[in-house]
LUMROBA-670860 format. One record per residue (C-alpha): residue in one letter; y, z, x. Coordinates in steps of 0.5 Angstrom, whole numbers, padded with zeros to 4 digits, always signed. Layout:
AYZX ...
This chain:
X-0011+0001-0012 X-0017+0005-0014 X-0015+0005-0021 X-0015-0003-0021 X-0022-0003-0018 X-0024+0002-0023 X-0021-0003-0029 X-0024-0009-0026 X-0031-0006-0026 X-0030-0003-0033 X-0028-0010-0035 X-0034-0014-0032 X-0039-0009-0035 X-0036-0010-0042 X-0037-0017-0040 X-0044-0017-0039 X-0045-0012-0045 X-0042-0018-0049 X-0046-0023-0046 X-0052-0019-0047 X-0051-0018-0054 X-0049-0025-0056 X-0055-0028-0053 X-0060-0023-0057 X-0056-0025-0063 X-0057-0032-0062 X-0050-0034-0061 X-0049-0040-0056 X-0044-0036-0052 X-0044-0035-0044 X-0039-0031-0040 X-0040-0033-0032 X-0036-0028-0028 X-0038-0032-0021 X-0035-0038-0018 X-0038-0044-0019 X-0043-0046-0014 X-0045-0053-0011 X-0051-0056-0015 X-0058-0055-0012 X-0062-0061-0009 X-0068-0063-0014 X-0072-0064-0007 X-0078-0060-0007 X-0081-0058-0001 X-0088-0059+0001 X-0089-0051+0001 X-0087-0051-0006 X-0092-0057-0008 X-0097-0053-0005 X-0095-0046-0008 X-0095-0050-0015 X-0102-0053-0013 X-0105-0046-0011 X-0102-0043-0018 X-0105-0048-0022 X-0112-0047-0018 X-0111-0040-0020 X-0110-0041-0027 X-0116-0046-0028 X-0121-0041-0024 X-0119-0035-0029 X-0120-0040-0035 X-0127-0042-0032 X-0128-0034-0031 X-0127-0033-0038 X-0133-0032-0043 X-0129-0038-0048 X-0129-0043-0042 X-0136-0041-0039 X-0139-0043-0046 X-0135-0050-0046 X-0136-0051-0039 X-0142-0048-0036 X-0143-0048-0029 X-0148-0053-0026 X-0153-0050-0020 X-0156-0054-0015 X-0163-0053-0014 X-0166-0052-0007 X-0174-0050-0007 X-0176-0045-0002 X-0181-0046+0003 X-0185-0040+0006 X-0190-0044+0010 X-0189-0047+0017 X-0189-0054+0019 X-0191-0053+0026 X-0196-0049+0030 X-0196-0045+0036 X-0204-0045+0037 X-0209-0050+0038 X-0211-0053+0031 X-0217-0057+0035 X-0220-0050+0037 X-0228-0051+0034 X-0228-0058+0033 X-0234-0062+0034 X-0232-0067+0038 X-0239-0070+0042 X-0240-0076+0037 X-0233-0078+0036 X-0229-0084+0039 X-0225-0081+0045 X-0220-0086+0045 X-0219-0085+0037 X-0219-0077+0038 X-0214-0077+0044 X-0209-0082+0040 X-0209-0078+0034 X-0208-0071+0038 X-0202-0074+0042 X-0199-0077+0035 X-0200-0070+0031 X-0197-0066+0037 X-0195-0059+0034 X-0195-0061+0027 X-0199-0057+0022 X-0204-0062+0019 X-0210-0066+0020 X-0212-0073+0022 X-0218-0077+0020 X-0220-0084+0023 X-0226-0088+0019 X-0229-0094+0021 X-0229-0098+0014 X-0234-0102+0015 X-0239-0096+0016 X-0236-0090+0014 X-0237-0087+0021 X-0232-0082+0022 X-0229-0084+0029 X-0224-0078+0029 X-0223-0071+0025 X-0217-0067+0028 X-0216-0060+0026 X-0223-0060+0022 X-0222-0053+0019 X-0216-0057+0015 X-0220-0063+0014 X-0226-0060+0011 X-0222-0055+0007 X-0221-0055-0001 X-0216-0060+0000 X-0209-0060-0004 X-0205-0064-0009 X-0206-0071-0008 X-0198-0073-0009 X-0197-0080-0010 X-0203-0082-0006 X-0206-0081-0013 X-0203-0088-0015 X-0208-0092-0012 X-0213-0090-0016 X-0209-0091-0022 X-0207-0098-0020 X-0214-0100-0019 X-0216-0097-0026 X-0210-0100-0030 X-0212-0107-0026 X-0220-0106-0028 X-0218-0105-0035 X-0214-0111-0036 X-0207-0107-0037 X-0203-0110-0032 X-0203-0115-0026 X-0199-0114-0020 X-0193-0118-0023 X-0193-0115-0030 X-0187-0111-0031 X-0186-0104-0035 X-0180-0102-0038 X-0178-0096-0035 X-0172-0094-0039 X-0165-0098-0041 X-0166-0105-0038 X-0170-0102-0032 X-0176-0106-0031 X-0181-0106-0025 X-0188-0109-0023 X-0194-0106-0019 X-0192-0109-0013 X-0185-0105-0013 X-0188-0099-0016 X-0193-0098-0010 X-0188-0100-0005 X-0183-0095-0008 X-0187-0090-0010 X-0184-0090-0017 X-0186-0084-0022 X-0184-0087-0028 X-0188-0093-0028 X-0195-0089-0026 X-0193-0084-0032 X-0193-0090-0037 X-0199-0093-0034 X-0203-0086-0035 X-0201-0085-0042 X-0203-0092-0043 X-0210-0091-0040 X-0211-0084-0043 X-0214-0078-0039 X-0221-0081-0041 X-0221-0087-0037 X-0216-0084-0032 X-0222-0079-0030 X-0227-0084-0031 X-0224-0089-0025 X-0222-0083-0021 X-0229-0080-0021 X-0232-0087-0019 X-0227-0088-0013 X-0230-0081-0010 X-0225-0076-0013 X-0229-0069-0015 X-0235-0070-0011 X-0237-0069-0004 X-0234-0075+0000 X-0239-0074+0007 X-0246-0074+0008 X-0249-0067+0011 X-0242-0065+0014 X-0242-0058+0015 X-0237-0054+0011 X-0234-0059+0007 X-0231-0057+0000 X-0231-0062-0006 X-0224-0061-0008 X-0222-0060-0016 X-0221-0065-0021 X-0220-0062-0028 X-0225-0063-0034 X-0219-0064-0039 X-0212-0066-0039 X-0207-0061-0036 X-0202-0058-0042 X-0196-0063-0044 X-0191-0057-0041 X-0194-0059-0034 X-0193-0066-0035 X-0200-0068-0039 X-0203-0075-0036 X-0197-0078-0034 X-0196-0072-0029 X-0203-0073-0027 X-0202-0080-0025 X-0196-0080-0022 X-0196-0073-0018 X-0203-0072-0018 X-0201-0065-0022 X-0207-0061-0023 X-0212-0065-0018 X-0214-0062-0011 X-0216-0068-0007 X-0219-0067+0001 X-0217-0072+0006 X-0224-0074+0006 X-0224-0076-0001 X-0218-0080+0000 X-0221-0083+0007 X-0227-0086+0003 X-0223-0089-0003 X-0218-0093+0002 X-0224-0095+0006 X-0227-0098+0000 X-0221-0102-0001 X-0220-0104+0006 X-0228-0107+0006 X-0228-0110-0001 X-0231-0105-0005 X-0236-0101-0002 X-0236-0093-0002 X-0239-0091+0004 X-0241-0083+0005 X-0237-0081+0011 X-0241-0079+0016 X-0239-0075+0022 X-0244-0076+0028 X-0245-0070+0032 X-0248-0072+0039 X-0248-0079+0043 X-0256-0079+0040 X-0253-0079+0033 X-0248-0085+0035 X-0253-0089+0038 X-0258-0088+0032 X-0252-0089+0026 X-0254-0092+0020 X-0249-0093+0014 X-0250-0090+0008 X-0248-0093+0001 X-0246-0088-0004 X-0244-0094-0009 X-0241-0101-0010 X-0234-0101-0014 X-0232-0107-0018 X-0226-0108-0014 X-0226-0114-0010 X-0222-0118-0015 X-0217-0113-0015 X-0215-0111-0008 X-0211-0117-0007 X-0207-0114-0013 X-0205-0108-0010 X-0205-0111-0003 X-0198-0113-0003 X-0195-0106-0006 X-0199-0103+0000 X-0196-0107+0005 X-0189-0107+0002 X-0189-0099+0003 X-0190-0100+0010 X-0185-0106+0011 X-0179-0104+0006 X-0182-0098+0002 X-0183-0090+0003 X-0188-0092+0009 X-0183-0096+0013 X-0183-0090+0018 X-0189-0093+0021 X-0185-0099+0024 X-0181-0094+0028 X-0187-0094+0033 X-0192-0100+0031 X-0190-0107+0029 X-0196-0111+0032 X-0201-0111+0026 X-0200-0111+0019 X-0201-0104+0016 X-0203-0103+0009 X-0202-0096+0006 X-0199-0091+0001 X-0195-0084+0002 X-0195-0078-0002 X-0190-0072-0002 X-0190-0066-0007 X-0190-0058-0006 X-0194-0052-0009 X-0192-0045-0009 X-0188-0045-0003 X-0192-0050+0001 X-0190-0058+0002 X-0195-0063+0003 X-0194-0070+0006 X-0200-0075+0006 X-0201-0082+0009 X-0207-0086+0008 X-0207-0093+0011 X-0211-0098+0014 X-0210-0104+0020 X-0211-0111+0016 X-0214-0114+0023 X-0221-0118+0024 X-0222-0113+0030 X-0222-0106+0031 X-0221-0104+0023 X-0219-0097+0022 X-0217-0092+0016 X-0213-0087+0018 X-0211-0081+0013 X-0205-0076+0016 X-0205-0070+0012 X-0199-0065+0013 X-0197-0058+0010 X-0191-0054+0011 X-0184-0053+0010 X-0178-0058+0009 X-0180-0062+0015 X-0187-0064+0012 X-0187-0070+0007 X-0190-0077+0007 X-0186-0081+0011 X-0187-0076+0017 X-0194-0077+0016 X-0193-0085+0016 X-0189-0084+0022 X-0195-0080+0026 X-0200-0086+0023 X-0195-0091+0027 X-0196-0087+0033 X-0203-0087+0033 X-0203-0094+0032 X-0199-0095+0038 X-0204-0091+0042 X-0210-0095+0040 X-0206-0102+0041 X-0204-0100+0048 X-0212-0098+0049 X-0214-0105+0047 X-0217-0102+0040 X-0215-0108+0036 X-0219-0113+0041 X-0225-0116+0039 X-0231-0113+0042 X-0239-0114+0042 X-0242-0112+0036 X-0246-0105+0037 X-0253-0104+0035 X-0250-0099+0029 X-0246-0104+0026 X-0251-0109+0025 X-0256-0104+0022 X-0257-0105+0015 X-0254-0100+0010 X-0258-0095+0006 X-0256-0094-0001 X-0257-0086-0003 X-0257-0084-0010 X-0252-0078-0010 X-0253-0072-0014 X-0247-0068-0012 
């Protein structure tokens, strides 16, 4: 019995050796020592599919990690800007504000709307240049910040003054894309205003910007006001040149008072007033407007009004309408950042026959800070003013009937 088992084992081993030898030599011969079995099913289970899928993923990741694959398929990294400033404050930003000559209703409306956001609100009477309220005066009177897309108002007026465009003139933006001034203002299109800036050139852009009050003090005898900066020459091309100056305000520092003065001139038909901040009830009673200069923009204002109204009704400033729809508001937003701080601007005016007011909301901080947020705050202010009957016609005050003095500026 044992001998037969040994013989059987030897025969099986010889058979295996012969099979191996024939396979190596390339001969098509096989020796099967096992009984025939049933054919396996071709059905692939979900586990098997998952295993194959994982195997393919592992191989693909291994290939991407190889130097050859990295050169053929470079990785794409999404850029996330880091902000180091806070959009919110824990202290009272109104501490130290001079308020005895301000309109108490306007001031309280602005304070309530601003809340704990890190920013400032400037309210101006466009027909006289009187500052009705200035919340967080330390920030409002500081050296300012990059104007972001609010600079597009100045560029639009410059291009209209030079006859380069009308509000219906379409500019090619690339491919088959075209846009006119109304849509460009409403949507805050950067490519449109970069093209305008290149057509105008730095000299004309700079000339009109200074005419509208940039690069000079906006206030008259306002203690602590800074002038901001406007460059004497175009910024380098590596920073975007005149195109970026006209779309983002690159290289420019604008103050809330300068923006408020320019928008007030748009709202009143072309008179650039010195902004005055009364410091007592006596100064309010004896207030007289002071004209800095008359701007030849009256025929151009209808050309930009549709775009400013469009920004509020369907464009970048439509967040105004979250809180206020009763009156027509015209405005322009701006959002940009520098050195870890984000800026949010919104300048606007209520297009009414009574209670006309220009509002400038300026915010600085981190990711929650941007132009539409500033527009939302402005909407709250308009709502507060409306609820306090600010837009109801009132008897004319003596200051409103006083003749305005023209003051030649050496600033």
